[in-house]
CHARMM-style PDB file with segment names, atoms N, HN, CA, C and O in Angstrom:
ATOM      1  N   UNK     1     -23.027   7.155  67.616  1.00  0.00      PROA
ATOM      2  CA  UNK     1     -24.310   7.286  66.785  1.00  0.00      PROA
ATOM      3  C   UNK     1     -23.759   7.876  65.451  1.00  0.00      PROA
ATOM      4  O   UNK     1     -24.420   8.678  64.792  1.00  0.00      PROA
ATOM      5  N   UNK     2     -22.697   7.506  65.133  1.00  0.00      PROA
ATOM      6  HN  UNK     2     -22.160   6.854  65.668  1.00  0.00      PROA
ATOM      7  CA  UNK     2     -22.816   7.985  63.766  1.00  0.00      PROA
ATOM      8  C   UNK     2     -22.467   7.137  63.052  1.00  0.00      PROA
ATOM      9  O   UNK     2     -21.978   6.186  63.662  1.00  0.00      PROA
ATOM     10  N   UNK     3     -22.506   6.989  61.485  1.00  0.00      PROA
ATOM     11  HN  UNK     3     -22.904   7.762  60.989  1.00  0.00      PROA
ATOM     12  CA  UNK     3     -22.297   5.985  60.657  1.00  0.00      PROA
ATOM     13  C   UNK     3     -20.848   5.663  60.603  1.00  0.00      PROA
ATOM     14  O   UNK     3     -19.990   6.456  60.992  1.00  0.00      PROA
ATOM     15  N   UNK     4     -20.573   4.419  60.087  1.00  0.00      PROA
ATOM     16  HN  UNK     4     -21.270   3.775  59.771  1.00  0.00      PROA
ATOM     17  CA  UNK     4     -19.412   4.022  59.886  1.00  0.00      PROA
ATOM     18  C   UNK     4     -18.277   4.783  59.112  1.00  0.00      PROA
ATOM     19  O   UNK     4     -17.135   4.794  59.574  1.00  0.00      PROA
ATOM     20  N   UNK     5     -18.626   5.498  57.791  1.00  0.00      PROA
ATOM     21  HN  UNK     5     -19.553   5.489  57.416  1.00  0.00      PROA
ATOM     22  CA  UNK     5     -17.815   6.741  57.254  1.00  0.00      PROA
ATOM     23  C   UNK     5     -17.702   8.215  58.063  1.00  0.00      PROA
ATOM     24  O   UNK     5     -17.062   9.113  57.517  1.00  0.00      PROA
ATOM     25  N   UNK     6     -18.337   8.454  59.379  1.00  0.00      PROA
ATOM     26  HN  UNK     6     -18.857   7.724  59.823  1.00  0.00      PROA
ATOM     27  CA  UNK     6     -17.942   9.182  60.606  1.00  0.00      PROA
ATOM     28  C   UNK     6     -18.977  10.483  60.118  1.00  0.00      PROA
ATOM     29  O   UNK     6     -18.823  11.495  60.802  1.00  0.00      PROA
ATOM     30  N   UNK     7     -19.906  10.569  59.131  1.00  0.00      PROA
ATOM     31  HN  UNK     7     -20.030   9.746  58.575  1.00  0.00      PROA
ATOM     32  CA  UNK     7     -21.052  11.602  59.182  1.00  0.00      PROA
ATOM     33  C   UNK     7     -22.183  10.853  60.080  1.00  0.00      PROA
ATOM     34  O   UNK     7     -22.449   9.655  60.181  1.00  0.00      PROA
ATOM     35  N   UNK     8     -22.833  12.175  60.785  1.00  0.00      PROA
ATOM     36  HN  UNK     8     -22.617  13.148  60.702  1.00  0.00      PROA
ATOM     37  CA  UNK     8     -23.994  11.945  61.654  1.00  0.00      PROA
ATOM     38  C   UNK     8     -25.108  11.458  60.901  1.00  0.00      PROA
ATOM     39  O   UNK     8     -25.192  11.713  59.700  1.00  0.00      PROA
ATOM     40  N   UNK     9     -26.103  10.677  61.589  1.00  0.00      PROA
ATOM     41  HN  UNK     9     -26.035  10.469  62.564  1.00  0.00      PROA
ATOM     42  CA  UNK     9     -27.289  10.154  60.748  1.00  0.00      PROA
ATOM     43  C   UNK     9     -28.098  11.282  60.459  1.00  0.00      PROA
ATOM     44  O   UNK     9     -27.691  12.402  60.768  1.00  0.00      PROA
ATOM     45  N   UNK    10     -29.246  11.115  59.879  1.00  0.00      PROA
ATOM     46  HN  UNK    10     -29.576  10.205  59.629  1.00  0.00      PROA
ATOM     47  CA  UNK    10     -30.270  12.204  59.529  1.00  0.00      PROA
ATOM     48  C   UNK    10     -30.819  12.786  60.958  1.00  0.00      PROA
ATOM     49  O   UNK    10     -30.945  14.009  60.893  1.00  0.00      PROA
ATOM     50  N   UNK    11     -31.078  12.392  61.874  1.00  0.00      PROA
ATOM     51  HN  UNK    11     -30.976  11.399  61.927  1.00  0.00      PROA
ATOM     52  CA  UNK    11     -31.630  12.876  63.031  1.00  0.00      PROA
ATOM     53  C   UNK    11     -30.848  13.769  63.933  1.00  0.00      PROA
ATOM     54  O   UNK    11     -31.335  14.728  64.531  1.00  0.00      PROA
ATOM     55  N   UNK    12     -29.292  13.294  64.003  1.00  0.00      PROA
ATOM     56  HN  UNK    12     -28.896  12.515  63.517  1.00  0.00      PROA
ATOM     57  CA  UNK    12     -28.467  14.127  64.383  1.00  0.00      PROA
ATOM     58  C   UNK    12     -28.582  15.278  63.865  1.00  0.00      PROA
ATOM     59  O   UNK    12     -28.912  16.343  64.387  1.00  0.00      PROA
ATOM     60  N   UNK    13     -28.228  14.966  62.554  1.00  0.00      PROA
ATOM     61  HN  UNK    13     -27.961  14.101  62.131  1.00  0.00      PROA
ATOM     62  CA  UNK    13     -28.057  16.411  61.747  1.00  0.00      PROA
ATOM     63  C   UNK    13     -29.329  17.518  61.936  1.00  0.00      PROA
ATOM     64  O   UNK    13     -29.157  18.680  62.304  1.00  0.00      PROA
ATOM     65  N   UNK    14     -30.463  16.996  61.652  1.00  0.00      PROA
ATOM     66  HN  UNK    14     -30.603  16.052  61.353  1.00  0.00      PROA
ATOM     67  CA  UNK    14     -31.384  17.555  62.225  1.00  0.00      PROA
ATOM     68  C   UNK    14     -31.298  18.434  63.348  1.00  0.00      PROA
ATOM     69  O   UNK    14     -31.451  19.656  63.360  1.00  0.00      PROA
ATOM     70  N   UNK    15     -30.994  17.546  64.423  1.00  0.00      PROA
ATOM     71  HN  UNK    15     -30.869  16.554  64.413  1.00  0.00      PROA
ATOM     72  CA  UNK    15     -30.991  18.021  65.886  1.00  0.00      PROA
ATOM     73  C   UNK    15     -29.973  19.434  65.782  1.00  0.00      PROA
ATOM     74  O   UNK    15     -29.998  20.516  66.367  1.00  0.00      PROA
ATOM     75  N   UNK    16     -29.282  18.977  64.971  1.00  0.00      PROA
ATOM     76  HN  UNK    16     -29.262  18.097  64.496  1.00  0.00      PROA
ATOM     77  CA  UNK    16     -27.760  19.948  65.278  1.00  0.00      PROA
ATOM     78  C   UNK    16     -27.889  21.483  64.333  1.00  0.00      PROA
ATOM     79  O   UNK    16     -27.445  22.608  64.561  1.00  0.00      PROA
ATOM     80  N   UNK    17     -28.647  20.966  63.281  1.00  0.00      PROA
ATOM     81  HN  UNK    17     -29.008  20.052  63.095  1.00  0.00      PROA
ATOM     82  CA  UNK    17     -29.625  22.243  62.565  1.00  0.00      PROA
ATOM     83  C   UNK    17     -30.271  23.289  63.452  1.00  0.00      PROA
ATOM     84  O   UNK    17     -30.087  24.497  63.603  1.00  0.00      PROA
ATOM     85  N   UNK    18     -31.302  22.173  64.120  1.00  0.00      PROA
ATOM     86  HN  UNK    18     -31.451  21.192  63.998  1.00  0.00      PROA
ATOM     87  CA  UNK    18     -32.221  22.988  64.739  1.00  0.00      PROA
ATOM     88  C   UNK    18     -31.652  23.911  65.912  1.00  0.00      PROA
ATOM     89  O   UNK    18     -32.062  25.034  66.209  1.00  0.00      PROA
ATOM     90  N   UNK    19     -30.805  23.322  66.406  1.00  0.00      PROA
ATOM     91  HN  UNK    19     -30.472  22.410  66.165  1.00  0.00      PROA
ATOM     92  CA  UNK    19     -30.177  24.048  67.696  1.00  0.00      PROA
ATOM     93  C   UNK    19     -28.996  25.301  67.215  1.00  0.00      PROA
ATOM     94  O   UNK    19     -28.052  25.568  67.958  1.00  0.00      PROA
ATOM     95  N   UNK    20     -29.161  25.865  66.149  1.00  0.00      PROA
ATOM     96  HN  UNK    20     -29.928  25.649  65.545  1.00  0.00      PROA
ATOM     97  CA  UNK    20     -28.708  26.712  65.771  1.00  0.00      PROA
ATOM     98  C   UNK    20     -29.353  28.230  66.238  1.00  0.00      PROA
ATOM     99  O   UNK    20     -30.538  28.555  66.169  1.00  0.00      PROA
ATOM    100  N   UNK    21     -28.285  29.005  66.701  1.00  0.00      PROA
ATOM    101  HN  UNK    21     -27.322  28.742  66.757  1.00  0.00      PROA
ATOM    102  CA  UNK    21     -29.016  30.183  67.394  1.00  0.00      PROA
ATOM    103  C   UNK    21     -30.024  30.790  66.411  1.00  0.00      PROA
ATOM    104  O   UNK    21     -31.142  30.862  66.919  1.00  0.00      PROA
ATOM    105  N   UNK    22     -29.976  31.127  65.486  1.00  0.00      PROA
ATOM    106  HN  UNK    22     -29.067  31.068  65.073  1.00  0.00      PROA
ATOM    107  CA  UNK    22     -31.297  31.583  64.537  1.00  0.00      PROA
ATOM    108  C   UNK    22     -32.263  30.597  64.286  1.00  0.00      PROA
ATOM    109  O   UNK    22     -33.303  30.970  63.743  1.00  0.00      PROA
ATOM    110  N   UNK    23     -32.102  29.186  64.627  1.00  0.00      PROA
ATOM    111  HN  UNK    23     -31.257  28.883  65.068  1.00  0.00      PROA
ATOM    112  CA  UNK    23     -33.077  28.637  64.424  1.00  0.00      PROA
ATOM    113  C   UNK    23     -34.328  28.539  66.175  1.00  0.00      PROA
ATOM    114  O   UNK    23     -35.543  28.555  66.370  1.00  0.00      PROA
ATOM    115  N   UNK    24     -33.365  28.465  66.845  1.00  0.00      PROA
ATOM    116  HN  UNK    24     -32.378  28.452  66.686  1.00  0.00      PROA
ATOM    117  CA  UNK    24     -33.684  28.373  68.182  1.00  0.00      PROA
ATOM    118  C   UNK    24     -34.771  29.818  68.542  1.00  0.00      PROA
ATOM    119  O   UNK    24     -35.887  29.601  69.015  1.00  0.00      PROA
ATOM    120  N   UNK    25     -34.262  31.387  68.236  1.00  0.00      PROA
ATOM    121  HN  UNK    25     -33.356  31.564  67.852  1.00  0.00      PROA
ATOM    122  CA  UNK    25     -34.827  32.114  68.245  1.00  0.00      PROA
ATOM    123  C   UNK    25     -36.069  32.186  67.513  1.00  0.00      PROA
ATOM    124  O   UNK    25     -37.031  32.766  68.015  1.00  0.00      PROA
ATOM    125  N   UNK    26     -36.140  31.630  66.327  1.00  0.00      PROA
ATOM    126  HN  UNK    26     -35.358  31.158  65.919  1.00  0.00      PROA
ATOM    127  CA  UNK    26     -37.538  31.478  65.304  1.00  0.00      PROA
ATOM    128  C   UNK    26     -38.201  30.528  66.262  1.00  0.00      PROA
ATOM    129  O   UNK    26     -38.939  31.128  67.042  1.00  0.00      PROA
ATOM    130  N   UNK    27     -38.166  29.379  66.418  1.00  0.00      PROA
ATOM    131  HN  UNK    27     -37.566  28.891  65.784  1.00  0.00      PROA
ATOM    132  CA  UNK    27     -38.990  28.671  67.374  1.00  0.00      PROA
ATOM    133  C   UNK    27     -39.397  29.476  68.489  1.00  0.00      PROA
ATOM    134  O   UNK    27     -40.531  29.941  68.598  1.00  0.00      PROA
ATOM    135  N   UNK    28     -38.210  29.687  69.548  1.00  0.00      PROA
ATOM    136  HN  UNK    28     -37.288  29.309  69.459  1.00  0.00      PROA
ATOM    137  CA  UNK    28     -38.962  30.714  70.446  1.00  0.00      PROA
ATOM    138  C   UNK    28     -39.874  31.915  70.044  1.00  0.00      PROA
ATOM    139  O   UNK    28     -40.811  32.241  70.773  1.00  0.00      PROA
ATOM    140  N   UNK    29     -39.663  32.416  69.157  1.00  0.00      PROA
ATOM    141  HN  UNK    29     -38.902  32.151  68.565  1.00  0.00      PROA
ATOM    142  CA  UNK    29     -40.558  33.504  68.550  1.00  0.00      PROA
ATOM    143  C   UNK    29     -42.102  32.975  68.217  1.00  0.00      PROA
ATOM    144  O   UNK    29     -43.112  33.625  68.490  1.00  0.00      PROA
ATOM    145  N   UNK    30     -42.091  31.860  67.668  1.00  0.00      PROA
ATOM    146  HN  UNK    30     -41.272  31.332  67.445  1.00  0.00      PROA
ATOM    147  CA  UNK    30     -42.992  31.243  66.787  1.00  0.00      PROA
ATOM    148  C   UNK    30     -44.025  30.601  68.414  1.00  0.00      PROA
ATOM    149  O   UNK    30     -45.183  30.909  68.695  1.00  0.00      PROA
ATOM    150  N   UNK    31     -43.433  30.018  68.910  1.00  0.00      PROA
ATOM    151  HN  UNK    31     -42.492  29.768  68.682  1.00  0.00      PROA
ATOM    152  CA  UNK    31     -43.916  29.639  70.583  1.00  0.00      PROA
ATOM    153  C   UNK    31     -44.689  30.506  71.406  1.00  0.00      PROA
ATOM    154  O   UNK    31     -45.833  30.325  71.824  1.00  0.00      PROA
ATOM    155  N   UNK    32     -43.835  31.581  71.608  1.00  0.00      PROA
ATOM    156  HN  UNK    32     -42.906  31.728  71.268  1.00  0.00      PROA
ATOM    157  CA  UNK    32     -44.589  32.697  72.229  1.00  0.00      PROA
ATOM    158  C   UNK    32     -45.659  33.033  71.421  1.00  0.00      PROA
ATOM    159  O   UNK    32     -46.704  32.765  72.015  1.00  0.00      PROA
ATOM    160  N   UNK    33     -45.863  33.521  70.282  1.00  0.00      PROA
ATOM    161  HN  UNK    33     -45.015  33.739  69.799  1.00  0.00      PROA
ATOM    162  CA  UNK    33     -46.855  33.793  69.375  1.00  0.00      PROA
ATOM    163  C   UNK    33     -48.131  32.660  69.409  1.00  0.00      PROA
ATOM    164  O   UNK    33     -49.316  32.974  69.516  1.00  0.00      PROA
ATOM    165  N   UNK    34     -47.797  31.770  69.335  1.00  0.00      PROA
ATOM    166  HN  UNK    34     -46.834  31.514  69.248  1.00  0.00      PROA
ATOM    167  CA  UNK    34     -48.632  30.879  69.457  1.00  0.00      PROA
ATOM    168  C   UNK    34     -49.597  30.350  70.984  1.00  0.00      PROA
ATOM    169  O   UNK    34     -50.770  30.033  71.184  1.00  0.00      PROA
ATOM    170  N   UNK    35     -48.393  30.474  71.814  1.00  0.00      PROA
ATOM    171  HN  UNK    35     -47.441  30.732  71.651  1.00  0.00      PROA
ATOM    172  CA  UNK    35     -49.258  30.660  73.366  1.00  0.00      PROA
ATOM    173  C   UNK    35     -50.284  31.994  73.794  1.00  0.00      PROA
ATOM    174  O   UNK    35     -51.164  32.099  74.649  1.00  0.00      PROA
ATOM    175  N   UNK    36     -49.733  32.941  72.785  1.00  0.00      PROA
ATOM    176  HN  UNK    36     -49.019  32.856  72.091  1.00  0.00      PROA
ATOM    177  CA  UNK    36     -50.207  34.095  73.032  1.00  0.00      PROA
ATOM    178  C   UNK    36     -51.535  34.242  71.828  1.00  0.00      PROA
ATOM    179  O   UNK    36     -52.256  35.239  71.804  1.00  0.00      PROA
ATOM    180  N   UNK    37     -51.659  33.360  71.100  1.00  0.00      PROA
ATOM    181  HN  UNK    37     -51.073  32.550  71.120  1.00  0.00      PROA
ATOM    182  CA  UNK    37     -53.035  32.918  70.574  1.00  0.00      PROA
ATOM    183  C   UNK    37     -53.794  32.397  71.177  1.00  0.00      PROA
ATOM    184  O   UNK    37     -54.997  32.647  71.113  1.00  0.00      PROA
ATOM    185  N   UNK    38     -53.063  31.190  72.213  1.00  0.00      PROA
ATOM    186  HN  UNK    38     -52.085  30.987  72.265  1.00  0.00      PROA
ATOM    187  CA  UNK    38     -53.864  30.314  72.862  1.00  0.00      PROA
ATOM    188  C   UNK    38     -54.969  30.918  73.868  1.00  0.00      PROA
ATOM    189  O   UNK    38     -56.184  30.755  73.980  1.00  0.00      PROA
ATOM    190  N   UNK    39     -53.905  31.771  74.622  1.00  0.00      PROA
ATOM    191  HN  UNK    39     -52.918  31.904  74.531  1.00  0.00      PROA
ATOM    192  CA  UNK    39     -54.697  32.908  75.811  1.00  0.00      PROA
ATOM    193  C   UNK    39     -55.801  33.620  75.291  1.00  0.00      PROA
ATOM    194  O   UNK    39     -56.984  33.489  75.605  1.00  0.00      PROA
ATOM    195  N   UNK    40     -55.176  34.568  74.266  1.00  0.00      PROA
ATOM    196  HN  UNK    40     -54.215  34.674  74.011  1.00  0.00      PROA
ATOM    197  CA  UNK    40     -56.112  35.179  73.877  1.00  0.00      PROA
ATOM    198  C   UNK    40     -57.711  34.226  73.570  1.00  0.00      PROA
ATOM    199  O   UNK    40     -58.741  34.662  74.085  1.00  0.00      PROA
ATOM    200  N   UNK    41     -57.746  33.225  72.898  1.00  0.00      PROA
ATOM    201  HN  UNK    41     -56.910  32.871  72.480  1.00  0.00      PROA
ATOM    202  CA  UNK    41     -58.873  32.147  72.341  1.00  0.00      PROA
ATOM    203  C   UNK    41     -59.282  31.975  73.412  1.00  0.00      PROA
ATOM    204  O   UNK    41     -60.464  32.309  73.506  1.00  0.00      PROA
ATOM    205  N   UNK    42     -58.629  31.403  74.763  1.00  0.00      PROA
ATOM    206  HN  UNK    42     -57.670  31.132  74.687  1.00  0.00      PROA
ATOM    207  CA  UNK    42     -59.141  31.161  75.889  1.00  0.00      PROA
ATOM    208  C   UNK    42     -59.995  32.245  76.809  1.00  0.00      PROA
ATOM    209  O   UNK    42     -61.058  32.086  77.408  1.00  0.00      PROA
ATOM    210  N   UNK    43     -59.196  33.323  76.706  1.00  0.00      PROA
ATOM    211  HN  UNK    43     -58.332  33.452  76.219  1.00  0.00      PROA
ATOM    212  CA  UNK    43     -60.344  34.229  76.894  1.00  0.00      PROA
ATOM    213  C   UNK    43     -61.459  34.419  76.445  1.00  0.00      PROA
ATOM    214  O   UNK    43     -62.419  34.720  77.154  1.00  0.00      PROA
ATOM    215  N   UNK    44     -61.504  34.273  75.212  1.00  0.00      PROA
ATOM    216  HN  UNK    44     -60.724  34.029  74.636  1.00  0.00      PROA
ATOM    217  CA  UNK    44     -62.650  34.735  74.360  1.00  0.00      PROA
ATOM    218  C   UNK    44     -63.884  33.814  74.765  1.00  0.00      PROA
ATOM    219  O   UNK    44     -65.028  34.146  75.078  1.00  0.00      PROA
ATOM    220  N   UNK    45     -63.298  32.546  74.662  1.00  0.00      PROA
ATOM    221  HN  UNK    45     -62.369  32.276  74.408  1.00  0.00      PROA
ATOM    222  CA  UNK    45     -64.352  31.501  75.031  1.00  0.00      PROA
ATOM    223  C   UNK    45     -64.836  31.328  76.482  1.00  0.00      PROA
ATOM    224  O   UNK    45     -65.874  30.781  76.854  1.00  0.00      PROA
ATOM    225  N   UNK    46     -64.015  31.820  77.115  1.00  0.00      PROA
ATOM    226  HN  UNK    46     -63.172  32.264  76.812  1.00  0.00      PROA
ATOM    227  CA  UNK    46     -64.699  32.203  78.700  1.00  0.00      PROA
ATOM    228  C   UNK    46     -65.474  33.089  78.604  1.00  0.00      PROA
ATOM    229  O   UNK    46     -66.548  32.864  79.161  1.00  0.00      PROA
ATOM    230  N   UNK    47     -65.353  34.265  77.995  1.00  0.00      PROA
ATOM    231  HN  UNK    47     -64.480  34.447  77.543  1.00  0.00      PROA
ATOM    232  CA  UNK    47     -66.083  35.580  78.091  1.00  0.00      PROA
ATOM    233  C   UNK    47     -67.516  34.904  77.280  1.00  0.00      PROA
ATOM    234  O   UNK    47     -68.624  35.063  77.794  1.00  0.00      PROA
ATOM    235  N   UNK    48     -67.382  34.301  76.242  1.00  0.00      PROA
ATOM    236  HN  UNK    48     -66.482  34.171  75.825  1.00  0.00      PROA
ATOM    237  CA  UNK    48     -68.771  34.090  75.712  1.00  0.00      PROA
ATOM    238  C   UNK    48     -69.652  32.987  76.311  1.00  0.00      PROA
ATOM    239  O   UNK    48     -70.809  32.804  75.933  1.00  0.00      PROA
ATOM    240  N   UNK    49     -69.118  32.341  77.159  1.00  0.00      PROA
ATOM    241  HN  UNK    49     -68.178  32.490  77.467  1.00  0.00      PROA
ATOM    242  CA  UNK    49     -69.860  31.011  77.983  1.00  0.00      PROA
ATOM    243  C   UNK    49     -70.588  32.121  79.321  1.00  0.00      PROA
ATOM    244  O   UNK    49     -71.711  31.914  79.782  1.00  0.00      PROA
ATOM    245  N   UNK    50     -69.778  33.155  79.729  1.00  0.00      PROA
ATOM    246  HN  UNK    50     -68.865  33.323  79.356  1.00  0.00      PROA
ATOM    247  CA  UNK    50     -70.238  33.661  80.934  1.00  0.00      PROA
ATOM    248  C   UNK    50     -70.847  35.040  80.445  1.00  0.00      PROA
ATOM    249  O   UNK    50     -70.907  35.886  81.338  1.00  0.00      PROA
ATOM    250  N   UNK    51     -71.285  35.408  79.267  1.00  0.00      PROA
ATOM    251  HN  UNK    51     -71.236  34.721  78.542  1.00  0.00      PROA
ATOM    252  CA  UNK    51     -71.821  36.674  79.045  1.00  0.00      PROA
ATOM    253  C   UNK    51     -73.241  36.791  79.343  1.00  0.00      PROA
ATOM    254  O   UNK    51     -73.913  37.799  79.565  1.00  0.00      PROA
ATOM    255  N   UNK    52     -73.645  35.252  79.293  1.00  0.00      PROA
ATOM    256  HN  UNK    52     -73.099  34.434  79.113  1.00  0.00      PROA
ATOM    257  CA  UNK    52     -75.296  35.423  79.595  1.00  0.00      PROA
ATOM    258  C   UNK    52     -75.795  35.288  81.383  1.00  0.00      PROA
ATOM    259  O   UNK    52     -76.911  35.181  81.890  1.00  0.00      PROA
ATOM    260  N   UNK    53     -74.400  35.354  81.995  1.00  0.00      PROA
ATOM    261  HN  UNK    53     -73.493  35.441  81.583  1.00  0.00      PROA
ATOM    262  CA  UNK    53     -74.687  35.513  83.500  1.00  0.00      PROA
ATOM    263  C   UNK    53     -74.529  36.830  83.931  1.00  0.00      PROA
ATOM    264  O   UNK    53     -75.028  37.137  85.014  1.00  0.00      PROA
ATOM    265  N   UNK    54     -73.816  37.817  83.159  1.00  0.00      PROA
ATOM    266  HN  UNK    54     -73.411  37.568  82.279  1.00  0.00      PROA
ATOM    267  CA  UNK    54     -73.219  38.995  83.237  1.00  0.00      PROA
ATOM    268  C   UNK    54     -74.324  39.953  82.977  1.00  0.00      PROA
ATOM    269  OT1 UNK    54     -74.104  41.164  82.977  1.00  0.00      PROA
TER     270      UNK     54
END
């Protein structure tokens, strides 16, 4: 999947750079933060929907 001159193409270089440990840690941190915010948002939406029934 590399070019004739031996260099990997742009997509391969992107994934190689993305899979470095410091970048994986950053991705994991952002994924955790986004999932936490989605969980809190879900609870807020559920609470506002059932607030009238309580």
